[in-house]
DRENDO-1510 file (C-alpha; in Angstrom, 1 decimal, always signed):
<recs>
REC; n; res; u; v; w
REC; 1; MET; +44.1; +5.6; +25.3 .
REC; 2; ILE; +43.9; +7.9; +22.3 .
REC; 3; ASP; +44.5; +11.6; +23.3 .
REC; 4; ASP; +41.2; +13.4; +23.9 .
REC; 5; VAL; +40.2; +17.0; +23.3 .
REC; 6; PRO; +41.5; +19.1; +26.2 .
REC; 7; ALA; +39.1; +19.3; +29.1 .
REC; 8; ARG; +36.8; +22.3; +29.2 .
REC; 9; PRO; +34.9; +23.7; +32.2 .
REC; 10; ALA; +31.5; +22.3; +33.0 .
REC; 11; GLY; +28.7; +23.8; +31.0 .
REC; 12; THR; +30.9; +24.5; +28.0 .
REC; 13; GLY; +31.4; +22.7; +24.8 .
REC; 14; LEU; +29.6; +22.8; +21.4 .
REC; 15; ALA; +26.4; +24.2; +22.9 .
REC; 16; GLN; +28.2; +27.0; +24.8 .
REC; 17; ARG; +30.5; +27.8; +21.8 .
REC; 18; ILE; +27.4; +28.4; +19.6 .
REC; 19; THR; +25.8; +30.6; +22.2 .
REC; 20; ASP; +29.0; +32.6; +22.7 .
REC; 21; VAL; +29.7; +33.2; +19.0 .
REC; 22; LEU; +26.1; +34.3; +18.3 .
REC; 23; ALA; +26.5; +36.9; +21.0 .
REC; 24; VAL; +29.8; +38.5; +19.9 .
REC; 25; ASP; +28.5; +41.2; +17.6 .
REC; 26; PRO; +24.7; +40.9; +16.9 .
REC; 27; GLY; +24.9; +43.5; +14.2 .
REC; 28; ALA; +27.6; +41.9; +12.1 .
REC; 29; PRO; +26.8; +40.0; +8.9 .
REC; 30; ALA; +26.5; +36.2; +9.4 .
REC; 31; ILE; +24.8; +34.6; +6.4 .
REC; 32; GLU; +24.5; +35.8; +2.8 .
REC; 33; PHE; +21.6; +34.0; +1.0 .
REC; 34; GLU; +20.3; +35.0; -2.4 .
REC; 35; GLY; +22.0; +38.3; -2.3 .
REC; 36; SER; +20.8; +39.4; +1.2 .
REC; 37; TRP; +22.6; +39.3; +4.5 .
REC; 38; SER; +21.3; +38.1; +7.8 .
REC; 39; THR; +23.1; +39.3; +11.0 .
REC; 40; TRP; +24.4; +37.2; +13.8 .
REC; 41; GLY; +21.7; +38.8; +15.9 .
REC; 42; GLU; +18.9; +37.7; +13.6 .
REC; 43; LEU; +20.4; +34.2; +13.5 .
REC; 44; ALA; +20.4; +34.3; +17.3 .
REC; 45; ASP; +16.8; +35.3; +17.5 .
REC; 46; THR; +15.7; +32.3; +15.4 .
REC; 47; ALA; +18.0; +30.1; +17.5 .
REC; 48; ARG; +16.4; +31.3; +20.7 .
REC; 49; GLN; +12.9; +30.5; +19.5 .
REC; 50; ALA; +14.0; +27.1; +18.4 .
REC; 51; SER; +15.8; +26.5; +21.7 .
REC; 52; ALA; +12.4; +26.8; +23.4 .
REC; 53; LEU; +11.4; +23.6; +21.6 .
REC; 54; VAL; +13.8; +21.6; +23.8 .
REC; 55; ASP; +11.9; +20.7; +27.0 .
REC; 56; ARG; +14.7; +18.7; +28.6 .
REC; 57; PRO; +18.3; +17.9; +27.8 .
REC; 58; GLY; +18.6; +15.4; +25.0 .
REC; 59; ALA; +15.0; +16.0; +23.8 .
REC; 60; GLU; +14.4; +15.1; +20.2 .
REC; 61; VAL; +13.5; +17.9; +17.8 .
REC; 62; GLY; +12.9; +17.0; +14.1 .
REC; 63; ILE; +14.1; +19.7; +11.7 .
REC; 64; ILE; +13.1; +19.8; +8.0 .
REC; 65; LEU; +16.4; +21.0; +6.7 .
REC; 66; ARG; +16.9; +23.1; +3.7 .
REC; 67; ASN; +19.9; +25.2; +2.8 .
REC; 68; ARG; +18.2; +28.4; +4.0 .
REC; 69; PRO; +19.0; +30.7; +7.0 .
REC; 70; ALA; +15.9; +29.7; +9.0 .
REC; 71; SER; +17.0; +26.0; +9.0 .
REC; 72; ILE; +20.4; +27.0; +10.3 .
REC; 73; GLY; +18.7; +29.0; +13.1 .
REC; 74; PHE; +16.7; +26.0; +14.0 .
REC; 75; LEU; +19.7; +23.7; +14.0 .
REC; 76; LEU; +21.8; +26.1; +16.2 .
REC; 77; GLY; +19.0; +26.7; +18.6 .
REC; 78; VAL; +18.3; +23.0; +19.3 .
REC; 79; LEU; +22.1; +22.3; +19.7 .
REC; 80; SER; +22.7; +25.3; +22.0 .
REC; 81; ALA; +19.8; +24.1; +24.2 .
REC; 82; GLY; +21.3; +20.6; +24.5 .
REC; 83; GLY; +18.7; +19.0; +22.4 .
REC; 84; CYS; +18.9; +16.2; +19.8 .
REC; 85; VAL; +18.4; +17.3; +16.2 .
REC; 86; VAL; +16.7; +14.6; +14.1 .
REC; 87; THR; +17.5; +15.5; +10.5 .
REC; 88; ILE; +14.6; +15.2; +8.0 .
REC; 89; ASN; +15.3; +15.4; +4.3 .
REC; 90; PRO; +12.5; +17.0; +2.2 .
REC; 91; GLY; +14.4; +16.2; -1.0 .
REC; 92; ARG; +13.3; +12.6; -0.7 .
REC; 93; GLY; +9.9; +13.4; -2.0 .
REC; 94; ARG; +6.6; +14.1; -0.3 .
REC; 95; ASP; +5.4; +10.6; +0.4 .
REC; 96; ARG; +8.7; +9.2; +1.6 .
REC; 97; THR; +9.3; +12.2; +3.8 .
REC; 98; ARG; +5.8; +12.0; +5.3 .
REC; 99; ASN; +6.3; +8.3; +6.0 .
REC; 100; ASP; +9.7; +9.1; +7.6 .
REC; 101; ILE; +8.2; +11.7; +9.9 .
REC; 102; ALA; +5.3; +9.4; +10.9 .
REC; 103; SER; +7.8; +6.7; +11.9 .
REC; 104; LEU; +9.9; +8.9; +14.1 .
REC; 105; ASP; +7.3; +9.6; +16.8 .
REC; 106; LEU; +8.6; +13.1; +17.3 .
REC; 107; GLY; +7.2; +15.4; +20.0 .
REC; 108; VAL; +8.3; +18.5; +18.1 .
REC; 109; LEU; +9.0; +19.3; +14.5 .
REC; 110; ALA; +10.6; +22.5; +13.2 .
REC; 111; GLY; +10.4; +23.8; +9.6 .
REC; 112; GLU; +9.1; +26.5; +7.3 .
REC; 113; ALA; +5.4; +26.9; +7.0 .
REC; 114; ASP; +5.1; +25.5; +3.5 .
REC; 115; ASP; +7.1; +22.4; +4.4 .
REC; 116; LEU; +5.0; +21.7; +7.5 .
REC; 117; ALA; +1.8; +22.1; +5.6 .
REC; 118; GLU; +3.0; +19.7; +2.9 .
REC; 119; LEU; +4.9; +17.2; +4.9 .
REC; 120; VAL; +3.2; +16.7; +8.3 .
REC; 121; PRO; +1.4; +13.4; +7.8 .
REC; 122; ASP; -2.3; +13.2; +7.9 .
REC; 123; GLY; -3.7; +12.4; +11.3 .
REC; 124; LEU; -0.9; +14.0; +13.3 .
REC; 125; ARG; -1.6; +17.0; +15.5 .
REC; 126; ALA; -0.2; +20.3; +14.2 .
REC; 127; SER; -0.2; +23.0; +16.9 .
REC; 128; THR; +2.1; +25.8; +15.6 .
REC; 129; ALA; +3.9; +28.9; +16.8 .
REC; 130; ALA; +5.1; +31.6; +14.4 .
REC; 131; ALA; +8.6; +33.1; +14.3 .
REC; 132; ALA; +9.4; +36.1; +12.1 .
REC; 133; ALA; +13.2; +36.2; +12.3 .
REC; 134; LEU; +15.4; +35.7; +9.3 .
REC; 135; GLY; +13.2; +37.1; +6.6 .
REC; 136; GLU; +9.8; +35.7; +5.8 .
REC; 137; PRO; +7.8; +34.3; +8.8 .
REC; 138; VAL; +8.4; +30.6; +9.4 .
REC; 139; ILE; +6.7; +28.1; +11.7 .
REC; 140; VAL; +8.9; +26.5; +14.3 .
REC; 141; ARG; +6.6; +24.1; +16.1 .
REC; 142; ALA; +4.3; +21.2; +15.0 .
REC; 143; GLY; +3.1; +18.6; +17.4 .
REC; 144; THR; +2.9; +14.9; +16.5 .
REC; 145; ALA; +0.5; +12.2; +17.5 .
REC; 146; ARG; +2.1; +11.8; +20.9 .
REC; 147; PRO; -0.6; +12.5; +23.6 .
REC; 148; PRO; -0.5; +15.9; +25.2 .
REC; 149; GLY; +1.8; +16.0; +28.2 .
REC; 150; ALA; +3.7; +12.8; +27.2 .
REC; 151; ALA; +7.4; +13.1; +27.6 .
REC; 152; SER; +9.5; +13.5; +24.5 .
REC; 153; VAL; +12.2; +11.0; +23.6 .
REC; 154; GLU; +15.5; +11.8; +25.3 .
REC; 155; ARG; +18.9; +11.1; +23.8 .
REC; 156; PRO; +21.3; +13.1; +26.1 .
REC; 157; GLU; +24.4; +11.7; +24.5 .
REC; 158; THR; +23.3; +12.5; +21.0 .
REC; 159; ALA; +23.5; +15.9; +19.3 .
REC; 160; VAL; +22.4; +14.9; +15.8 .
REC; 161; ARG; +20.6; +11.9; +14.4 .
REC; 162; MET; +22.0; +12.2; +10.9 .
REC; 163; LEU; +20.2; +10.6; +8.0 .
REC; 164; THR; +22.5; +9.0; +5.5 .
REC; 165; SER; +22.1; +9.6; +1.8 .
REC; 166; GLY; +21.0; +6.0; +1.0 .
REC; 167; THR; +23.0; +5.5; -2.2 .
REC; 168; THR; +22.6; +1.7; -2.2 .
REC; 169; GLY; +19.5; +1.1; +0.0 .
REC; 170; PRO; +17.1; +2.8; +2.4 .
REC; 171; PRO; +18.7; +5.7; +4.3 .
REC; 172; LYS; +19.4; +5.1; +8.0 .
REC; 173; ARG; +20.1; +7.4; +10.9 .
REC; 174; ILE; +23.4; +7.5; +12.6 .
REC; 175; ASP; +23.8; +9.1; +16.1 .
REC; 176; LEU; +26.5; +11.8; +16.4 .
REC; 177; SER; +27.3; +13.0; +19.9 .
REC; 178; SER; +28.3; +16.5; +20.9 .
REC; 179; ARG; +31.7; +15.3; +21.9 .
REC; 180; MET; +32.2; +13.6; +18.6 .
REC; 181; LEU; +31.4; +16.8; +16.7 .
REC; 182; GLU; +33.7; +18.8; +19.0 .
REC; 183; ARG; +36.5; +16.4; +18.3 .
REC; 184; VAL; +35.9; +16.5; +14.5 .
REC; 185; LEU; +36.0; +20.3; +14.6 .
REC; 186; VAL; +39.3; +20.1; +16.4 .
REC; 187; GLY; +40.6; +17.6; +13.8 .
REC; 188; ALA; +39.6; +19.9; +11.0 .
REC; 189; LYS; +42.3; +22.3; +12.1 .
REC; 190; HIS; +44.6; +19.8; +10.3 .
REC; 191; TYR; +43.9; +21.9; +7.2 .
REC; 192; GLU; +44.4; +25.4; +8.8 .
REC; 193; SER; +47.6; +27.3; +9.6 .
REC; 194; ASN; +45.8; +29.5; +12.3 .
REC; 195; ARG; +44.5; +27.3; +15.1 .
REC; 196; ASP; +43.4; +30.1; +17.5 .
REC; 197; GLU; +40.2; +29.0; +19.2 .
REC; 198; THR; +39.4; +32.4; +20.8 .
REC; 199; VAL; +35.7; +33.2; +20.6 .
REC; 200; ARG; +35.6; +36.0; +18.1 .
REC; 201; LEU; +34.3; +36.9; +14.6 .
REC; 202; ARG; +36.9; +36.3; +11.9 .
REC; 203; ARG; +37.5; +37.9; +8.5 .
REC; 204; GLY; +36.6; +36.3; +5.2 .
REC; 205; VAL; +33.5; +34.7; +3.9 .
REC; 206; ALA; +33.2; +30.9; +3.5 .
REC; 207; ILE; +31.0; +29.2; +0.9 .
REC; 208; VAL; +28.6; +26.5; +2.0 .
REC; 209; ASN; +27.3; +24.7; -1.1 .
REC; 210; SER; +26.8; +21.2; +0.4 .
REC; 211; PRO; +23.3; +20.3; +1.6 .
REC; 212; LEU; +22.6; +20.5; +5.3 .
REC; 213; VAL; +20.9; +17.1; +5.2 .
REC; 214; HIS; +24.4; +15.7; +4.3 .
REC; 215; LEU; +27.2; +15.5; +6.9 .
REC; 216; GLY; +29.4; +17.7; +4.7 .
REC; 217; GLY; +27.0; +20.6; +4.8 .
REC; 218; LEU; +26.1; +20.2; +8.4 .
REC; 219; PHE; +29.7; +20.1; +9.5 .
REC; 220; ARG; +30.7; +23.0; +7.3 .
REC; 221; VAL; +28.0; +25.2; +9.0 .
REC; 222; LEU; +29.1; +24.1; +12.4 .
REC; 223; GLN; +32.7; +24.8; +11.5 .
REC; 224; CYS; +31.9; +28.3; +10.3 .
REC; 225; VAL; +29.8; +29.1; +13.4 .
REC; 226; SER; +32.4; +27.7; +15.8 .
REC; 227; ASP; +35.1; +29.8; +14.1 .
REC; 228; GLY; +32.9; +32.9; +14.0 .
REC; 229; ARG; +33.1; +33.1; +10.2 .
REC; 230; SER; +30.4; +34.5; +8.0 .
REC; 231; PHE; +29.4; +32.4; +5.0 .
REC; 232; CYS; +27.5; +32.5; +1.7 .
REC; 233; LEU; +24.8; +29.8; +1.7 .
REC; 234; LEU; +23.8; +28.3; -1.6 .
REC; 235; GLU; +20.4; +26.6; -1.6 .
REC; 236; ARG; +21.7; +24.1; -4.2 .
REC; 237; PHE; +24.9; +23.8; -6.2 .
REC; 238; SER; +25.2; +25.4; -9.6 .
REC; 239; VAL; +28.4; +26.4; -11.4 .
REC; 240; GLU; +27.0; +29.9; -12.0 .
REC; 241; GLY; +26.0; +30.4; -8.3 .
REC; 242; TRP; +29.2; +28.9; -6.9 .
REC; 243; SER; +31.6; +30.8; -9.3 .
REC; 244; ASP; +29.7; +34.0; -8.6 .
REC; 245; ALA; +30.2; +33.5; -4.8 .
REC; 246; VAL; +33.9; +32.7; -5.2 .
REC; 247; ARG; +34.4; +35.8; -7.4 .
REC; 248; ARG; +32.7; +38.1; -4.9 .
REC; 249; HIS; +33.9; +36.6; -1.6 .
REC; 250; ARG; +37.4; +35.5; -2.6 .
REC; 251; PRO; +37.7; +32.4; -0.3 .
REC; 252; ALA; +41.1; +30.8; +0.2 .
REC; 253; THR; +39.6; +27.3; +0.2 .
REC; 254; ALA; +36.5; +25.8; -1.4 .
REC; 255; SER; +34.7; +22.4; -1.2 .
REC; 256; LEU; +33.5; +20.5; -4.3 .
REC; 257; VAL; +32.1; +16.9; -4.4 .
REC; 258; PRO; +33.4; +15.0; -7.4 .
REC; 259; ALA; +30.3; +15.5; -9.5 .
REC; 260; ALA; +30.5; +19.3; -8.8 .
REC; 261; LEU; +34.2; +19.4; -9.5 .
REC; 262; ARG; +33.6; +17.8; -12.9 .
REC; 263; MET; +30.9; +20.4; -13.6 .
REC; 264; VAL; +33.4; +23.2; -12.8 .
REC; 265; LEU; +36.0; +21.5; -14.9 .
REC; 266; ASP; +33.6; +21.4; -17.9 .
REC; 267; ALA; +32.5; +25.0; -17.5 .
REC; 268; ASP; +35.7; +26.7; -18.6 .
REC; 269; LEU; +35.6; +29.4; -16.0 .
REC; 270; ASP; +37.9; +32.4; -16.1 .
REC; 271; THR; +41.0; +31.5; -14.0 .
REC; 272; ASP; +41.0; +35.0; -12.6 .
REC; 273; ASP; +37.7; +34.4; -10.9 .
REC; 274; LEU; +39.2; +31.5; -8.9 .
REC; 275; SER; +42.5; +33.2; -8.2 .
REC; 276; SER; +41.9; +33.5; -4.5 .
REC; 277; VAL; +41.4; +29.8; -4.0 .
REC; 278; ARG; +44.5; +28.0; -2.8 .
REC; 279; SER; +43.0; +24.6; -2.6 .
REC; 280; VAL; +39.8; +22.7; -3.3 .
REC; 281; VAL; +38.7; +19.9; -0.9 .
REC; 282; SER; +36.8; +17.0; -2.4 .
REC; 283; GLY; +35.2; +14.1; -0.7 .
REC; 284; THR; +32.0; +12.0; -0.3 .
REC; 285; ALA; +32.7; +9.9; -3.3 .
REC; 286; PRO; +35.7; +8.6; -5.3 .
REC; 287; LEU; +37.4; +11.1; -7.4 .
REC; 288; ASP; +39.4; +10.0; -10.4 .
REC; 289; PRO; +43.0; +11.4; -10.1 .
REC; 290; ASP; +42.9; +12.3; -13.8 .
REC; 291; ASP; +40.0; +14.7; -12.9 .
REC; 292; ALA; +42.0; +16.1; -10.0 .
REC; 293; ASP; +45.1; +16.6; -12.3 .
REC; 294; ALA; +43.0; +18.2; -15.0 .
REC; 295; PHE; +41.4; +20.6; -12.5 .
REC; 296; THR; +44.8; +21.6; -11.3 .
REC; 297; ALA; +46.2; +22.0; -14.8 .
REC; 298; LYS; +43.3; +24.1; -15.9 .
REC; 299; TYR; +42.8; +26.4; -12.9 .
REC; 300; GLY; +46.1; +26.1; -11.0 .
REC; 301; ILE; +44.4; +24.9; -7.9 .
REC; 302; PRO; +45.5; +21.6; -6.1 .
REC; 303; VAL; +42.7; +19.2; -5.2 .
REC; 304; LEU; +42.9; +17.8; -1.6 .
REC; 305; VAL; +40.9; +14.6; -1.5 .
REC; 306; THR; +39.5; +13.4; +1.8 .
REC; 307; TYR; +38.0; +10.2; +3.2 .
REC; 308; ALA; +35.0; +10.5; +5.5 .
REC; 309; ALA; +32.0; +8.6; +6.7 .
REC; 310; THR; +28.9; +9.6; +8.6 .
REC; 311; GLU; +29.7; +7.0; +11.2 .
REC; 312; PHE; +32.9; +8.9; +12.1 .
REC; 313; GLY; +31.2; +12.3; +12.1 .
REC; 314; GLY; +33.5; +13.5; +9.3 .
REC; 315; SER; +36.9; +13.0; +7.8 .
REC; 316; VAL; +39.4; +10.6; +9.2 .
REC; 317; ALA; +42.0; +10.9; +6.4 .
REC; 318; GLY; +42.9; +13.4; +3.7 .
REC; 319; TRP; +45.5; +15.4; +1.9 .
REC; 320; ASN; +46.9; +18.8; +3.1 .
REC; 321; LEU; +48.9; +21.2; +1.0 .
REC; 322; ASP; +52.3; +20.1; +2.2 .
REC; 323; ASP; +51.6; +16.4; +1.5 .
REC; 324; HIS; +50.2; +17.4; -1.9 .
REC; 325; LYS; +53.3; +19.3; -2.8 .
REC; 326; ASN; +55.7; +16.6; -1.7 .
REC; 327; PHE; +53.8; +13.4; -2.5 .
REC; 328; TRP; +51.0; +13.8; -5.0 .
REC; 329; THR; +53.0; +12.7; -8.1 .
REC; 330; ALA; +54.0; +9.5; -6.4 .
REC; 331; LYS; +50.8; +8.8; -4.5 .
REC; 332; ARG; +48.1; +10.1; -6.9 .
REC; 333; GLY; +44.9; +8.2; -6.4 .
REC; 334; SER; +45.3; +8.1; -2.6 .
REC; 335; VAL; +42.8; +9.8; -0.3 .
REC; 336; GLY; +45.7; +11.0; +1.9 .
REC; 337; ARG; +46.9; +10.1; +5.3 .
REC; 338; ALA; +45.2; +9.7; +8.7 .
REC; 339; HIS; +44.2; +12.8; +10.5 .
REC; 340; ALA; +45.6; +13.6; +13.9 .
REC; 341; GLY; +43.9; +11.4; +16.5 .
REC; 342; CYS; +43.0; +8.8; +13.9 .
REC; 343; GLU; +44.6; +5.5; +13.0 .
REC; 344; LEU; +44.1; +3.3; +10.0 .
REC; 345; ARG; +44.8; -0.3; +9.2 .
REC; 346; VAL; +43.9; -2.9; +6.6 .
REC; 347; VAL; +42.9; -6.4; +7.6 .
REC; 348; ASP; +42.1; -9.7; +6.0 .
REC; 349; ALA; +38.4; -10.0; +5.3 .
REC; 350; ASP; +38.2; -13.5; +6.6 .
REC; 351; SER; +40.7; -13.7; +9.6 .
REC; 352; GLY; +40.6; -10.0; +10.6 .
REC; 353; ALA; +44.4; -10.1; +10.9 .
REC; 354; PRO; +46.2; -6.9; +9.8 .
REC; 355; VAL; +47.9; -7.2; +6.4 .
REC; 356; GLY; +51.2; -5.6; +5.3 .
REC; 357; PRO; +51.9; -2.4; +3.3 .
REC; 358; GLY; +50.3; -2.5; -0.1 .
REC; 359; ALA; +48.1; -5.6; +0.5 .
REC; 360; GLU; +44.4; -5.4; -0.2 .
REC; 361; GLY; +41.8; -5.9; +2.5 .
REC; 362; LEU; +39.1; -4.2; +4.5 .
REC; 363; LEU; +39.8; -0.8; +6.1 .
REC; 364; GLU; +39.5; -0.4; +9.8 .
REC; 365; VAL; +39.6; +2.9; +11.6 .
REC; 366; LYS; +40.3; +4.0; +15.2 .
REC; 367; ALA; +39.1; +7.5; +15.5 .
REC; 368; ARG; +39.5; +9.9; +18.4 .
REC; 369; GLN; +36.1; +11.4; +17.9 .
REC; 370; LEU; +34.4; +8.0; +18.7 .
REC; 371; GLY; +35.9; +8.4; +22.2 .
REC; 372; ASN; +37.3; +4.9; +22.6 .
REC; 373; ASP; +40.1; +2.6; +21.4 .
REC; 374; ALA; +38.0; +0.3; +19.3 .
REC; 375; TRP; +38.8; -0.5; +15.7 .
REC; 376; VAL; +35.8; +0.1; +13.5 .
REC; 377; ARG; +35.5; -2.0; +10.4 .
REC; 378; THR; +34.2; -0.4; +7.3 .
REC; 379; THR; +32.9; -2.0; +4.1 .
REC; 380; ASP; +35.7; -0.3; +2.0 .
REC; 381; LEU; +38.3; -2.4; +0.3 .
REC; 382; ALA; +41.6; -0.5; +0.7 .
REC; 383; ARG; +45.4; -0.7; +0.9 .
REC; 384; LEU; +47.9; +1.3; +2.9 .
REC; 385; ASP; +51.4; +1.9; +1.6 .
REC; 386; ALA; +54.5; +2.1; +3.7 .
REC; 387; ASP; +54.2; +5.9; +4.1 .
REC; 388; GLY; +50.7; +5.7; +5.5 .
REC; 389; PHE; +48.9; +6.8; +2.3 .
REC; 390; LEU; +45.4; +5.3; +2.0 .
REC; 391; PHE; +44.0; +4.0; -1.3 .
REC; 392; ILE; +40.3; +3.1; -1.5 .
REC; 393; LEU; +39.7; +0.4; -4.0 .
REC; 394; GLY; +35.9; +0.0; -3.8 .
REC; 395; ARG; +33.1; -1.3; -1.6 .
REC; 396; ALA; +33.3; -4.9; -0.5 .
REC; 397; ASP; +29.5; -5.1; -0.3 .
REC; 398; GLN; +29.3; -4.0; -4.0 .
REC; 399; ALA; +31.7; -6.4; -5.4 .
REC; 400; ILE; +30.3; -8.4; -8.4 .
REC; 401; ILE; +31.3; -12.1; -8.5 .
REC; 402; ARG; +31.1; -12.9; -12.3 .
REC; 403; GLY; +31.6; -16.6; -12.9 .
REC; 404; GLY; +34.1; -16.7; -10.1 .
REC; 405; PHE; +35.9; -13.5; -11.0 .
REC; 406; LYS; +35.7; -10.5; -8.6 .
REC; 407; VAL; +34.7; -7.3; -10.4 .
REC; 408; ARG; +34.9; -3.9; -8.6 .
REC; 409; PRO; +32.3; -1.5; -10.0 .
REC; 410; ASP; +34.4; +1.5; -9.1 .
REC; 411; ASP; +37.1; +0.3; -11.5 .
REC; 412; ILE; +34.7; +0.2; -14.4 .
REC; 413; LYS; +33.1; +3.5; -13.4 .
REC; 414; ALA; +36.5; +5.2; -13.2 .
REC; 415; ALA; +37.5; +3.9; -16.7 .
REC; 416; LEU; +34.2; +5.1; -18.2 .
REC; 417; GLU; +34.6; +8.6; -16.7 .
REC; 418; ARG; +38.0; +8.9; -18.4 .
REC; 419; HIS; +36.3; +8.8; -21.8 .
REC; 420; PRO; +36.1; +12.3; -23.2 .
REC; 421; ALA; +32.3; +12.0; -24.0 .
REC; 422; VAL; +31.3; +10.8; -20.5 .
REC; 423; ARG; +30.7; +13.1; -17.6 .
REC; 424; GLY; +29.5; +10.5; -15.1 .
REC; 425; ALA; +28.9; +6.8; -14.8 .
REC; 426; ALA; +27.4; +4.2; -12.5 .
REC; 427; VAL; +27.9; +0.5; -12.5 .
REC; 428; VAL; +25.6; -2.0; -10.7 .
REC; 429; SER; +25.3; -5.7; -10.4 .
REC; 430; ARG; +22.5; -7.5; -12.3 .
REC; 431; ASP; +21.6; -11.1; -12.0 .
REC; 432; ASP; +22.7; -13.5; -14.7 .
REC; 433; ARG; +21.5; -17.1; -15.0 .
REC; 434; ARG; +24.8; -18.5; -16.3 .
REC; 435; LEU; +27.4; -16.3; -14.5 .
REC; 436; GLY; +25.6; -15.4; -11.3 .
REC; 437; ALA; +26.0; -11.7; -11.7 .
REC; 438; VAL; +27.3; -9.3; -14.3 .
REC; 439; PRO; +28.2; -5.6; -14.4 .
REC; 440; VAL; +25.8; -3.2; -16.2 .
REC; 441; ALA; +26.8; +0.5; -16.7 .
REC; 442; VAL; +24.8; +3.7; -17.1 .
REC; 443; VAL; +26.6; +6.8; -18.4 .
REC; 444; GLU; +25.8; +10.5; -18.4 .
REC; 445; PRO; +27.3; +12.3; -21.5 .
REC; 446; ARG; +29.3; +15.5; -21.2 .
REC; 447; PRO; +27.5; +18.7; -22.5 .
REC; 448; GLY; +28.0; +19.1; -26.2 .
REC; 449; ALA; +29.5; +15.6; -26.6 .
REC; 450; ASP; +28.5; +13.6; -29.6 .
REC; 451; ALA; +26.2; +10.7; -29.1 .
REC; 452; VAL; +27.8; +8.1; -26.9 .
REC; 453; LEU; +27.6; +4.8; -28.6 .
REC; 454; THR; +27.7; +1.5; -26.7 .
REC; 455; ASP; +30.0; -0.1; -29.2 .
REC; 456; ASP; +32.5; +2.8; -29.0 .
REC; 457; LEU; +32.6; +2.7; -25.2 .
REC; 458; LEU; +33.0; -1.1; -25.2 .
REC; 459; SER; +35.8; -0.8; -27.7 .
REC; 460; TYR; +37.4; +1.8; -25.5 .
REC; 461; LEU; +37.0; -0.3; -22.3 .
REC; 462; THR; +38.5; -3.3; -24.0 .
REC; 463; GLY; +41.9; -1.5; -24.0 .
REC; 464; VAL; +41.8; -0.7; -20.3 .
REC; 465; LEU; +39.9; -3.4; -18.5 .
REC; 466; ALA; +40.1; -7.2; -18.3 .
REC; 467; ARG; +37.6; -9.1; -20.4 .
REC; 468; TYR; +35.6; -10.3; -17.3 .
REC; 469; GLU; +35.3; -6.6; -16.2 .
REC; 470; LEU; +33.5; -5.4; -19.3 .
REC; 471; PRO; +29.9; -4.4; -18.7 .
REC; 472; THR; +27.4; -6.6; -20.6 .
REC; 473; GLU; +25.2; -3.5; -21.2 .
REC; 474; ILE; +25.8; +0.3; -21.3 .
REC; 475; HIS; +22.8; +2.5; -21.0 .
REC; 476; ARG; +22.6; +6.3; -21.4 .
REC; 477; MET; +20.8; +8.8; -19.1 .
REC; 478; GLU; +20.9; +12.5; -19.8 .
REC; 479; THR; +21.4; +13.1; -16.1 .
REC; 480; LEU; +22.3; +10.5; -13.6 .
REC; 481; PRO; +20.1; +10.5; -10.4 .
REC; 482; ARG; +22.1; +11.7; -7.5 .
REC; 483; THR; +21.6; +12.1; -3.7 .
REC; 484; GLU; +22.0; +15.5; -2.0 .
REC; 485; SER; +25.6; +14.6; -1.3 .
REC; 486; GLY; +26.4; +14.3; -5.0 .
REC; 487; LYS; +26.7; +10.5; -5.0 .
REC; 488; VAL; +25.0; +8.5; -7.7 .
REC; 489; ASP; +21.7; +7.0; -6.4 .
REC; 490; LEU; +22.2; +3.4; -7.2 .
REC; 491; VAL; +18.7; +2.5; -6.1 .
REC; 492; ALA; +17.3; +4.9; -8.7 .
REC; 493; VAL; +19.8; +3.5; -11.3 .
REC; 494; ASN; +18.5; +0.0; -10.7 .
REC; 495; ALA; +14.9; +1.2; -11.0 .
REC; 496; PHE; +15.8; +2.8; -14.3 .
REC; 497; LEU; +17.4; -0.4; -15.6 .
REC; 498; ASP; +14.3; -2.4; -14.5 .
REC; 499; SER; +12.1; +0.0; -16.5 .
REC; 500; GLU; +14.4; -0.4; -19.5 .
REC; 501; SER; +14.1; -4.1; -19.3 .
REC; 502; ALA; +10.3; -3.9; -19.0 .
REC; 503; VAL; +10.1; -1.9; -22.2 .
REC; 504; ARG; +12.0; -4.5; -24.2 .
</recs>
């Protein structure tokens, strides 16, 4: 059996850890948001009010999550009371969010007053109770259509029902248990030199710039709270806001999704402003190793790539500083090696048999945080080398079969993003009467770049891709549509291409 997290006394765990940290020093600063600090005590006040929404262990509480202190108070309160947080993403738009809430049959919904007024679907009951902690008054309760007195849904084994970003189709919810989150928090110590787990407040200020509705943002908040570390919370990522936070708080590590990393790379920041940062962790989407190298050359900061999935509750593989120093040159393009407590293997897609080092196949993961010895098959095409370094080659379910040839969209995307005029790219499959399917690309130009011409890009790609990999069309968008996690929204890209075709 895979080694488990060391046993803890009954009544402890993630819920107790949150409660204990919130009580260490109520007057100490906890969250900086838009230039103002909230204390641990104020955060605890909101958490206590939100904990009252949990009428029994495992009771579901929907939370309309924004990167604001009140949302964090709601989240911590429900978790500390042993409830099940159902994440609701207001960034999906009013109608889709209202439909999502209506489909969930929640007994309780927590959110700020404006969100509840806008997003609670018509016809649902809305009894409310005000709470005035953490700045402006917020509303922490809204009833749903469930009859009064009816029991709420119970999910005693689930801490968070996490909504995925839905880059290729409708978002879905994945259940994350408290034990899974505890194990992932322990595994995150892979990146830290000090692994002391004493309940106390620590020095230094972290920066949280990933959205709470994405696993990366949720996990970063839980990591900070579990460690007793104050943090600067950004409502949304911008180069100006992020660099200002780094300059003022001098963190040793920072996190940037690939799209944000490229924005920082383009921004030409003063290297002195980033001098405290020893490493930047990047995940959620493929990162071109050329971008990683360019970032390191420009700012002197190594980029540590990780591999994660919502199904695993966080990262299962990644680089650390020692591996980066010793192996990056030889293994560039890899997403690192398995974390402690995780195992990786690559199998043949048809037979399921493990393949040898360097061979391509489907990635399978055995992760301690899942609490069992089962191999979980992903949809990622991958290869593992003899030293255990993992290379992600693309998604098997996004492969384009063009006249019998297999085309990986990520290969075309990476090639396009190496062009000096292209900031970002997306490649999707489009039906073709003769060949079955063909790749079509959409590019986002870099700021200040000359007009990106299709013929120029095709000429460029001809030198780096096989003929069957060349996209049949290349379209331009001033800004690619992205999910909160920074991934390109391929559903929106396809809708854009449909509209382009309709205009012709």
